[in-house]
N, C-alpha and C positions, 0 to 999 in steps of 0.2 A: 790304098782305104778309098779314095776317092772315086777310082771305077767301079767299084762293088756298093757304095754310096750311087753315084751315075746309074748304074746297072739296074738297081733298085726301083729308082725314078722310072728309067724311060719303060720298068715295066708293068709296075703299075700304073704308070698312063696310060698306056694302052691296055688295058686292061679294062679299068677306070670307065673309059668313054666308049667301049664298045656295049653294042645292047647285049643285054641277058637278062635275066631271069632276077638277078638281085637289083642291078637299073632298074630293071620293071618295076618291081615291088617298091623302091624307096620313090618312085616318081609318082604313082599311086597313090601311097599314101602321104605324100608333099603337098598334091592337087587338092587330098580330101579334108588334111588336119592340121594343113601348113608345118613350115619350115621347123617351128619351138619344138611339135611333136614328135616330131619323125629326127630328130638332133643324136638323139640318142641312138640310132638306126646306123648310122654314120663310122660306129666304131663297132656294129656288127662281127665283121672280118675277126678284129683281135679275140672276139670269144669263140668265131666256129671254127678260126683257121690251125686255133690248139691242138685237138687232132685231130687235124688234116697233118699236122704239120709233124707230128711227135707219128704220126702213121708212117710216112713216107719217110722220116729217117730213122724208123726204127726197119722197113724193106731198105734201105740204102737208093733206093733206083724208081722202083715204079709198084706200083698197089694190085691185088690181086683184080684180074679181069671180072670176075664175076659181082666182088663187092661194085666196083666201076657201075656196073649193069643197073648191079642193083640197088644201086641211089641214082641212076638217072630215072627208073621207073617209080622209086618212090617219092624223088622230087616231084615230077610229072603228076603224082596227085596232090601233092601238095601245094602244085602250085591253082590246082584247080580247083581247089577249095577257095585259096585269095581271091583268088579269079572269082568266084561267085563272091565274097564278100565287097570287091568293086562294084561288084553288077548291083547288089542289097543298097552302097552309098549312091550310086548313080542310079539306080533306080526312084530314093526317099532324099535328091539331092536337096538342099534349099541354104543358098548363101548366109540369109538370115536367120539359121540355124544350126552351124555346123556341127559334121559327129565329133564327140569330144569325147567318145565311150570306152575308145581304145585310151592308154597310158602310155607316154614315152618308152613307158618298161619294156610293154606290151609288144610296142613295137618294134623293139630292140631285137627281141627274142624269135620273135617270129620272120626279123630281118635274117639275125644268125642261123635261124632253122634253114632258111630259104640257098641261104651262102652250105651250109651243111652240105644239105642233101642235092643240092645241084656240082652233080659229077665234075664239073670246070676244071676249078679248082683243086679236085683231086689232081687231076690230070695233068694241070698247068705245077704243082708241087712235085710230082713226078718226075717229070720232063724237064722242065725249065729249073723252077726255086729252089728244087729241093737239090740237083746235083752241084749245084750254082754256090749252094748255102756248103754243104757239104766241102765242098774243094778250096772256097773261101776259110771255113773255120779251119781247117785242115792246115793252111799256108798260114793263117795268124788269125786269132779270137775274134779280134778285134775287127777283120772285114767280112766277118760273117754277121757279126752285128752291124757293122755300116750297111748291107746289102740291106738285112732288114728294115732297119729305121726309113732310108729310104723307100723302103716298096710302101710299109706302111703309112708313112708319112704323106706321101703320095696318093696314095687312096683316098686316105680320109677327108685331106682336102679337097681333093677334087668329087668326090663324093656330096661336099657341104656345099660345094658351088652347084653340082647339080639341080638339088634339093633345093635352095635359095631360087636360082631359076625361074624350076617349075611351077614354087610356093607361089611367087609372084604374078603366076596365070590366076590362080585364086582371084585376085582382084580386076580382072577384065570383064565382068559378069556371068549371073549365072548359069546362060546357054554355053558359056567359053568352059566355064571349068566344070558342065557338068559333061559337053562331049567329050574334055581332057581322060574323065574321071571312065567313060565309055572307053574310048581308046586304050587307055591301061588297063581293062578289064579284060577288053579282046584280046592285047598282045598278049597278056599271062596265060588266057587260054590256051594262046595259040602254042606260048612258048611248054606249055603242060602238054599239052597234045601231044606235041610232036617227043616232048623228054619221054612221055608214057608209051608212047607209040615204037620211039627204038629202042628205048628199053628193055622192052616186051620181045619186041624184034631180035634183039639180040640173043635173048634169054633163049629164044623157043629154038635158035639157028645153033643154039653148042652143044 
């Protein structure tokens, strides 16, 4: 049981600290709105991974290639939309009047959509976590539960730490915070364009 729990911890930590669309969005929101407003978004994978896990388990080992490519293109468009929102925050940023228009619930929903439209969780669950979960569950259901517990507890904890670290940057002054928001907008734009281009290119080559 401990072995599967450790596997879940290890994989979640590796996935959480690597730069990606989900992490970039959380960093942008943490800088713009602070960690308290962004805190609910740490639990977004619990919302978005449900359909992913169910789909992968039903297909047992992998998802259709066309679905992954379609998600990649759709995820790129959605990330560009989020990047535009970050750009507007950068354009009108004021440390004395921070943007609180977006509630914690709205942030969590958008973060869940980012994760759902990102092909990486689909591929990760189909190639790594899915087979491990099936194997552990067949050996003993408790093994599968231990894998999930280690994975999601670690992902949530690491995500909260990342949000806290970048939220602290808001107190470093108007110029620094505004620059960090601009960097987040650029990063999301790059991720969005990359995913959109790669998705469309792969679809055209099918």
